[in-house]
Backbone as CSV, one residue per row, in Angstrom:
resi,resn,N_x,N_y,N_z,CA_x,CA_y,CA_z,C_x,C_y,C_z
1,UNK,-11.863,-28.442,54.964,-10.418,-27.546,54.945,-10.383,-25.941,55.048
2,UNK,-9.070,-25.560,55.835,-8.751,-24.450,56.134,-8.270,-23.690,55.140
3,UNK,-8.530,-22.398,54.762,-7.953,-21.686,53.540,-6.936,-20.746,53.925
4,UNK,-5.651,-20.779,53.369,-4.501,-19.959,53.859,-4.941,-18.238,53.270
5,UNK,-5.089,-17.680,54.173,-4.801,-16.026,54.362,-3.438,-15.551,53.946
6,UNK,-3.612,-14.896,53.198,-2.388,-13.585,53.274,-1.753,-13.294,54.733
7,UNK,-2.393,-13.033,55.625,-1.933,-12.593,57.113,-1.095,-13.903,57.461
8,UNK,-1.915,-15.294,56.972,-1.046,-16.640,57.704,0.570,-17.027,56.963
9,UNK,0.747,-16.240,56.063,1.940,-16.613,54.918,2.963,-15.574,55.153
10,UNK,4.384,-15.557,54.601,5.184,-14.353,54.711,5.432,-14.461,52.859
11,UNK,4.504,-13.336,52.723,4.901,-13.379,50.617,6.031,-12.832,50.425
12,UNK,6.634,-13.370,49.806,8.154,-12.685,49.709,8.171,-12.227,48.051
13,UNK,7.952,-11.081,47.643,7.966,-10.745,46.401,9.903,-10.711,46.042
14,UNK,9.944,-11.288,45.164,11.128,-11.333,44.160,11.466,-11.108,43.036
15,UNK,11.661,-9.898,42.768,11.433,-9.454,41.471,13.243,-9.817,40.732
16,UNK,13.195,-9.545,39.452,13.742,-9.864,38.485,15.137,-9.089,38.253
17,UNK,15.641,-9.125,37.269,16.557,-8.064,36.810,16.149,-6.793,36.408
18,UNK,17.479,-6.116,37.688,17.168,-4.462,37.416,16.140,-3.820,38.513
19,UNK,15.118,-4.905,38.940,14.140,-4.855,40.171,12.933,-4.186,39.593
20,UNK,12.025,-4.393,40.268,10.610,-3.804,39.946,10.025,-2.530,39.969
21,UNK,10.061,-1.351,39.223,9.795,-0.245,39.940,8.265,0.095,40.359
22,UNK,8.229,1.171,41.156,6.966,1.472,41.948,5.860,1.394,40.691
23,UNK,6.255,1.535,39.694,4.411,1.530,38.469,4.080,-0.257,38.280
24,UNK,5.366,-0.810,38.879,5.035,-2.310,38.487,4.230,-3.072,39.624
25,UNK,3.505,-4.193,39.083,2.662,-5.173,39.189,3.163,-5.555,41.282
26,UNK,4.301,-5.662,41.009,5.013,-6.332,42.248,4.767,-5.248,43.392
27,UNK,5.231,-4.499,42.919,5.323,-3.286,44.241,4.373,-2.828,44.878
28,UNK,3.034,-2.896,43.484,1.837,-2.564,43.879,1.208,-3.728,45.160
29,UNK,1.607,-4.591,44.680,0.852,-5.506,45.479,1.660,-6.056,47.003
30,UNK,3.038,-5.506,47.129,4.002,-5.623,48.046,3.198,-4.567,49.224
31,UNK,2.545,-3.320,48.358,2.024,-2.211,48.841,1.064,-2.529,49.677
32,UNK,0.311,-3.375,49.198,-1.447,-3.970,49.191,-1.242,-5.119,50.399
33,UNK,-0.320,-6.080,50.298,-0.112,-7.152,51.114,0.079,-7.126,52.190
34,UNK,-0.460,-7.139,53.613,0.313,-6.901,54.687,1.412,-7.759,55.114
35,UNK,1.535,-8.644,54.699,2.444,-9.742,55.007,3.471,-9.498,54.052
36,UNK,3.802,-8.961,52.935,4.938,-9.126,52.048,6.152,-8.467,52.370
37,UNK,6.755,-8.830,51.614,8.114,-7.910,51.521,9.194,-8.608,50.580
38,UNK,9.826,-7.917,50.312,10.970,-7.493,48.777,11.910,-8.130,49.594
39,UNK,12.314,-9.394,48.233,13.290,-9.979,49.109,14.477,-8.735,47.836
40,UNK,15.658,-8.201,48.875,16.472,-7.035,48.258,17.427,-8.160,47.842
41,UNK,18.283,-7.605,46.587,19.383,-7.425,46.040,20.591,-6.711,46.301
42,UNK,21.846,-6.974,46.204,22.652,-5.798,46.131,23.110,-5.543,44.924
43,UNK,23.036,-6.176,44.005,23.142,-5.128,42.420,22.254,-5.879,41.732
44,UNK,21.171,-5.197,41.391,20.250,-5.100,40.661,20.141,-5.764,39.225
45,UNK,21.417,-4.618,38.710,21.878,-4.950,37.519,22.926,-5.242,37.153
46,UNK,23.790,-6.343,38.211,24.170,-7.243,37.928,24.053,-8.435,38.485
47,UNK,23.155,-9.213,38.258,22.857,-10.426,39.221,23.838,-11.189,39.022
48,UNK,24.287,-11.941,40.488,24.837,-13.325,40.234,24.286,-13.945,41.152
49,UNK,24.612,-15.175,40.433,23.154,-16.368,41.131,24.007,-16.684,42.800
50,UNK,24.657,-16.755,42.994,25.115,-16.849,44.456,24.690,-16.286,45.239
51,UNK,24.741,-14.869,45.201,24.470,-13.707,45.911,22.876,-13.800,45.834
52,UNK,22.051,-14.029,44.565,20.579,-13.523,44.796,20.133,-14.980,45.108
53,UNK,20.678,-15.891,44.901,19.786,-17.300,45.908,20.117,-17.011,47.134
54,UNK,21.333,-16.682,47.692,21.226,-16.366,49.138,20.517,-15.555,49.998
55,UNK,19.975,-14.322,48.997,19.107,-13.495,49.385,18.204,-13.891,49.801
56,UNK,17.709,-14.819,48.607,16.355,-15.644,48.742,15.917,-16.412,49.834
57,UNK,17.338,-17.142,49.914,17.403,-18.714,51.140,17.163,-17.532,52.598
58,UNK,17.857,-16.786,52.746,17.871,-16.011,53.681,16.716,-15.239,54.194
59,UNK,15.970,-14.794,53.512,14.084,-14.486,53.313,13.588,-15.658,53.924
60,UNK,13.524,-17.115,53.161,12.947,-17.540,53.616,13.582,-18.193,54.979
61,UNK,14.610,-18.383,55.025,15.340,-19.479,56.454,14.706,-17.967,57.675
62,UNK,14.641,-16.680,57.335,14.042,-15.790,58.398,12.322,-15.884,58.878
63,UNK,11.644,-16.455,57.998,10.150,-15.888,57.789,9.736,-16.917,59.127
64,UNK,8.821,-16.047,59.479,8.132,-16.802,60.451,6.863,-17.552,60.497
65,UNK,6.313,-17.419,59.458,5.374,-17.813,58.499,5.669,-18.866,57.605
66,UNK,4.503,-19.622,57.188,4.788,-20.454,55.761,5.697,-19.320,54.344
67,UNK,6.096,-19.506,53.982,6.590,-18.574,52.880,5.717,-18.850,51.546
68,UNK,5.236,-17.756,50.720,4.955,-18.057,49.453,5.208,-16.794,48.660
69,UNK,5.732,-17.312,47.850,6.601,-16.561,46.365,5.867,-15.475,45.647
70,UNK,6.153,-14.610,45.513,5.689,-13.751,44.253,7.009,-13.254,43.465
71,UNK,7.328,-14.094,42.284,8.442,-14.388,41.243,8.127,-13.789,40.280
72,UNK,8.956,-12.811,39.657,8.918,-12.387,37.971,10.347,-12.395,37.586
73,UNK,10.017,-12.739,36.119,11.395,-13.070,35.643,12.438,-13.504,36.147
74,UNK,13.821,-12.946,36.260,14.645,-14.063,36.917,14.612,-13.920,38.503
75,UNK,13.436,-13.123,38.751,13.160,-14.071,40.456,12.586,-15.430,40.434
76,UNK,12.215,-15.962,39.404,11.806,-17.496,39.014,12.940,-18.055,39.510
77,UNK,14.222,-17.914,38.716,15.131,-18.894,38.588,16.207,-18.990,39.881
78,UNK,16.241,-17.484,40.349,16.712,-17.126,42.011,15.777,-17.770,43.174
79,UNK,14.858,-18.104,42.852,14.169,-18.868,43.895,14.132,-20.620,44.078
80,UNK,14.166,-20.854,42.350,14.345,-22.197,42.160,15.176,-22.682,42.420
81,UNK,16.647,-21.985,42.171,18.176,-22.431,42.339,18.326,-22.046,43.814
82,UNK,17.867,-21.497,44.757,18.013,-21.133,46.404,17.177,-22.173,47.129
83,UNK,16.502,-22.887,46.721,15.528,-24.471,47.347,16.403,-25.306,48.067
84,UNK,17.567,-25.524,47.619,18.394,-26.566,48.284,18.655,-25.925,49.826
85,UNK,18.788,-24.408,49.927,19.345,-23.697,50.881,18.292,-23.611,52.000
86,UNK,16.909,-23.567,51.772,15.552,-23.494,52.717,15.713,-24.844,53.824
87,UNK,15.413,-23.834,54.957,15.200,-24.392,55.688,14.061,-24.518,56.460
88,UNK,13.162,-23.276,55.917,11.729,-23.449,56.562,10.867,-24.183,55.613
89,UNK,9.638,-24.027,55.598,8.620,-24.474,54.927,8.180,-23.723,53.598
90,UNK,7.922,-24.061,52.540,7.256,-22.853,51.566,5.828,-23.563,51.405
91,UNK,5.208,-22.496,51.328,3.245,-22.792,51.009,3.397,-23.149,49.512
92,UNK,4.129,-22.162,48.833,3.874,-22.097,47.452,4.049,-20.743,46.850
93,UNK,3.999,-21.072,45.064,5.041,-20.003,44.677,4.410,-19.446,43.510
94,UNK,4.164,-18.205,43.210,3.251,-17.163,42.137,4.158,-17.380,41.011
95,UNK,4.600,-17.931,40.308,5.677,-17.720,39.108,5.245,-16.958,37.960
96,UNK,6.057,-15.470,37.457,5.380,-15.169,36.528,6.468,-14.509,35.634
97,UNK,5.930,-14.747,34.149,7.287,-14.474,32.975,8.708,-15.111,32.969
98,UNK,8.646,-16.499,33.429,10.096,-17.074,33.708,10.650,-17.014,32.329
99,UNK,12.045,-16.692,32.609,13.255,-16.319,31.628,13.451,-18.046,30.829
100,UNK,13.599,-17.945,29.944,14.706,-18.860,29.230,15.999,-19.122,30.201
101,UNK,16.804,-19.190,30.932,17.641,-19.269,31.177,18.823,-20.200,30.400
102,UNK,17.878,-21.270,29.638,19.044,-22.685,28.523,19.446,-21.769,27.644
103,UNK,18.459,-20.608,26.468,19.111,-20.323,25.873,20.053,-18.970,25.454
104,UNK,21.142,-19.243,24.786,22.381,-18.773,24.582,21.762,-17.417,23.679
105,UNK,20.509,-17.283,23.338,20.182,-15.572,22.683,19.562,-14.766,23.855
106,UNK,19.765,-15.078,25.064,18.728,-14.206,26.362,20.107,-13.316,26.610
107,UNK,19.161,-12.098,26.471,20.127,-11.262,26.736,19.399,-10.427,28.092
108,UNK,20.399,-9.880,28.826,22.062,-9.607,29.287,22.300,-11.355,29.243
109,UNK,23.160,-11.421,28.697,24.150,-13.116,28.278,24.237,-13.275,30.172
110,UNK,24.387,-13.181,31.133,24.737,-13.034,32.611,23.939,-14.034,32.791
111,UNK,22.415,-13.451,32.205,21.177,-14.567,32.767,21.140,-15.851,32.734
112,UNK,22.413,-16.410,31.533,22.182,-18.163,31.506,23.014,-18.185,32.735
113,UNK,23.889,-17.543,33.547,24.568,-18.348,34.719,23.057,-19.063,35.924
114,UNK,22.114,-18.273,35.206,21.012,-18.808,36.390,20.474,-20.174,35.960
115,UNK,20.750,-20.468,35.053,20.281,-21.672,34.729,21.517,-23.166,34.606
116,UNK,20.715,-24.759,34.658,19.793,-24.622,33.864,18.850,-24.908,35.031
117,UNK,17.923,-25.113,34.922,16.523,-25.683,35.742,16.423,-26.897,35.859
118,UNK,16.251,-27.100,37.228,16.049,-28.988,37.221,14.912,-29.093,36.449
119,UNK,14.585,-30.505,36.288,13.657,-30.887,36.134,12.472,-31.620,36.864
120,UNK,13.121,-31.764,38.337,12.034,-32.400,39.268,11.215,-31.479,39.729
121,UNK,9.824,-32.285,40.133,8.707,-31.875,40.524,9.393,-31.119,41.856
122,UNK,8.273,-29.691,41.822,8.572,-28.669,42.934,7.779,-29.501,44.294
123,UNK,8.347,-29.334,45.317,8.080,-29.576,46.422,6.741,-28.998,46.838
124,UNK,6.615,-28.102,46.344,5.446,-27.281,46.923,4.235,-26.610,45.215
125,UNK,3.167,-26.610,45.888,2.299,-25.715,44.668,2.503,-24.525,44.395
126,UNK,2.283,-25.169,42.500,3.149,-23.454,42.185,2.069,-23.540,40.762
127,UNK,1.818,-21.681,40.673,1.458,-21.205,39.514,2.518,-20.939,38.826
128,UNK,2.200,-21.034,37.216,2.899,-20.294,36.148,2.489,-19.926,35.276
129,UNK,2.659,-18.343,35.039,2.033,-17.637,33.992,2.654,-16.899,32.882
130,UNK,2.660,-17.294,31.855,3.326,-16.923,30.720,2.988,-16.095,29.832
131,UNK,3.268,-15.195,28.979,2.945,-14.438,27.676,3.205,-15.975,26.498
132,UNK,2.586,-15.552,25.516,2.668,-16.009,23.838,3.704,-15.188,22.969
133,UNK,4.175,-13.840,24.038,5.261,-13.321,23.030,6.223,-12.708,23.980
134,UNK,6.533,-13.101,25.009,7.590,-12.567,25.887,8.794,-12.765,25.295
135,UNK,9.267,-11.544,25.131,11.239,-11.646,24.466,11.923,-12.560,25.204
136,UNK,11.637,-12.976,26.508,12.495,-13.489,27.541,12.633,-15.289,27.139
137,UNK,10.976,-15.610,27.056,11.274,-16.650,26.785,9.862,-17.258,25.828
138,UNK,10.350,-18.169,25.259,9.035,-18.374,24.342,7.921,-19.617,24.941
139,UNK,6.870,-19.187,24.555,5.760,-19.978,25.225,5.797,-21.285,25.343
140,UNK,5.871,-22.082,24.343,6.409,-23.288,24.517,7.626,-23.994,25.472
141,UNK,8.504,-23.251,25.817,9.355,-23.366,26.698,8.995,-23.101,27.886
142,UNK,7.968,-22.372,28.493,7.441,-21.579,29.749,6.747,-22.952,29.922
143,UNK,5.608,-23.734,28.987,5.185,-24.605,28.997,5.805,-25.996,29.597
144,UNK,6.415,-26.208,29.459,7.519,-27.504,29.448,7.674,-27.237,30.588
145,UNK,8.776,-26.015,30.572,9.154,-25.712,32.649,8.074,-26.063,33.458
146,UNK,6.697,-25.484,33.209,5.796,-25.555,34.135,5.592,-27.171,34.303
147,UNK,5.367,-27.926,33.303,4.989,-29.326,33.312,6.256,-30.031,34.083
148,UNK,7.093,-29.764,34.107,8.397,-30.700,34.479,8.265,-30.507,35.984
149,UNK,7.710,-28.869,36.293,7.951,-28.613,37.913,6.529,-28.847,38.288
150,UNK,5.211,-29.579,37.740,4.060,-29.740,37.822,3.193,-28.372,38.328
151,UNK,3.781,-27.524,37.991,2.992,-26.152,37.812,1.591,-26.049,37.296
152,UNK,0.373,-25.263,37.929,-0.531,-24.624,37.390,-0.492,-24.038,36.177
153,UNK,-0.381,-24.037,34.556,0.141,-23.521,33.729,-0.982,-22.412,33.103
154,UNK,-0.641,-20.957,33.111,-1.746,-20.221,32.780,-1.288,-19.306,31.422
155,UNK,-2.579,-19.522,30.481,-1.978,-18.616,29.228,-2.410,-17.134,29.650
156,UNK,-1.346,-15.912,29.726,-1.483,-14.921,29.637,-2.182,-14.070,28.413
157,UNK,-1.967,-14.916,27.271,-2.399,-14.481,26.236,-1.128,-13.737,25.368
158,UNK,-1.264,-12.792,24.476,0.101,-11.847,24.012,0.286,-10.449,25.040
159,UNK,1.105,-10.970,25.704,0.928,-9.614,26.729,2.584,-9.540,27.303
160,UNK,3.442,-9.430,26.570,4.947,-9.275,26.412,5.104,-9.923,27.845
161,UNK,5.987,-8.924,28.531,6.764,-9.483,29.527,6.433,-9.025,30.863
162,UNK,5.021,-9.127,31.237,4.270,-8.938,32.049,4.441,-8.150,33.098
163,UNK,5.059,-6.590,32.689,5.731,-5.764,33.453,5.209,-4.630,33.349
164,UNK,5.484,-3.242,34.106,5.059,-2.213,33.771,5.114,-1.573,31.973
165,UNK,6.174,-1.632,31.609,6.568,-1.558,30.168,5.572,-2.605,29.158
166,UNK,5.182,-3.229,29.678,4.076,-3.981,28.868,2.497,-3.630,29.489
167,UNK,2.195,-2.723,29.831,1.189,-2.119,30.363,0.526,-2.430,31.541
168,UNK,1.339,-3.593,32.110,1.044,-4.427,33.405,1.389,-3.598,34.554
169,UNK,0.750,-2.384,35.110,0.819,-1.884,36.581,0.073,-2.720,37.347
170,UNK,-1.102,-1.925,37.604,-2.094,-2.506,38.198,-2.215,-4.291,38.144
171,UNK,-2.540,-4.711,36.979,-2.509,-6.072,36.101,-3.756,-6.844,37.342
172,UNK,-5.106,-6.190,37.314,-6.103,-7.207,38.133,-6.068,-8.523,37.672
173,UNK,-6.516,-9.130,36.604,-5.831,-10.665,36.148,-5.516,-10.775,37.556
174,UNK,-4.311,-10.192,37.402,-3.061,-11.432,37.940,-3.416,-11.385,39.624
175,UNK,-4.051,-10.039,40.251,-4.392,-9.911,41.477,-5.105,-11.356,41.527
176,UNK,-6.224,-11.531,41.382,-7.118,-12.300,41.149,-6.729,-13.691,41.195
177,UNK,-5.818,-14.361,40.393,-5.383,-15.288,40.050,-4.443,-15.660,41.388
178,UNK,-3.692,-14.130,41.728,-2.917,-14.920,42.773,-3.816,-15.034,44.229
179,UNK,-5.086,-14.485,44.369,-6.065,-14.460,45.143,-6.308,-15.892,45.094
180,UNK,-7.124,-16.244,44.077,-7.584,-17.610,43.981,-6.484,-18.917,44.306
181,UNK,-5.095,-18.387,43.785,-3.993,-19.512,44.380,-3.944,-19.581,45.582
182,UNK,-4.203,-18.634,46.295,-3.882,-18.510,48.086,-4.898,-19.525,48.665
183,UNK,-6.522,-19.366,47.881,-7.555,-19.929,48.602,-7.148,-21.344,48.384
184,UNK,-6.509,-21.981,47.659,-6.076,-23.680,47.193,-4.706,-24.196,48.043
185,UNK,-4.382,-23.035,48.996,-2.886,-23.359,49.805,-3.245,-24.295,50.906
């Protein structure tokens, strides 16, 4: 069995609402991974589902190698809702801190426009890492979504939203988990 390496894939970094700042683990990974590039959004603080999914689909369809997503927060539904627009292969997806876009209490409220999530198994391997105290999604909801999608579900413990504010700048555990995921693709 041939193991997929970073150089064999186009790693698409898909940040969430307001983008990932320079201290965020996504930005750090992008700087370290030779084939990683960020999916840029026109309006990071005013997410519009159609615009965000179009940007994700464009990045996939322009890829020269199989795509591996590294999506955080609102980046996850952006990837999921863009799937029907993909014309190129996706090798896998690494999902972190999925938001509950079906929860009417979610803030900002326009995040709900990215739901509901489809419940079909994903056509590519995926991992979902969730926190037990993420303010944007209950642990049970994240686990349920992962089950529906056929994602390997990883309990990160009580670690907030897995971003730089929750102390996840370097996030070495995430980096190790991503490296293991890549070897299985």
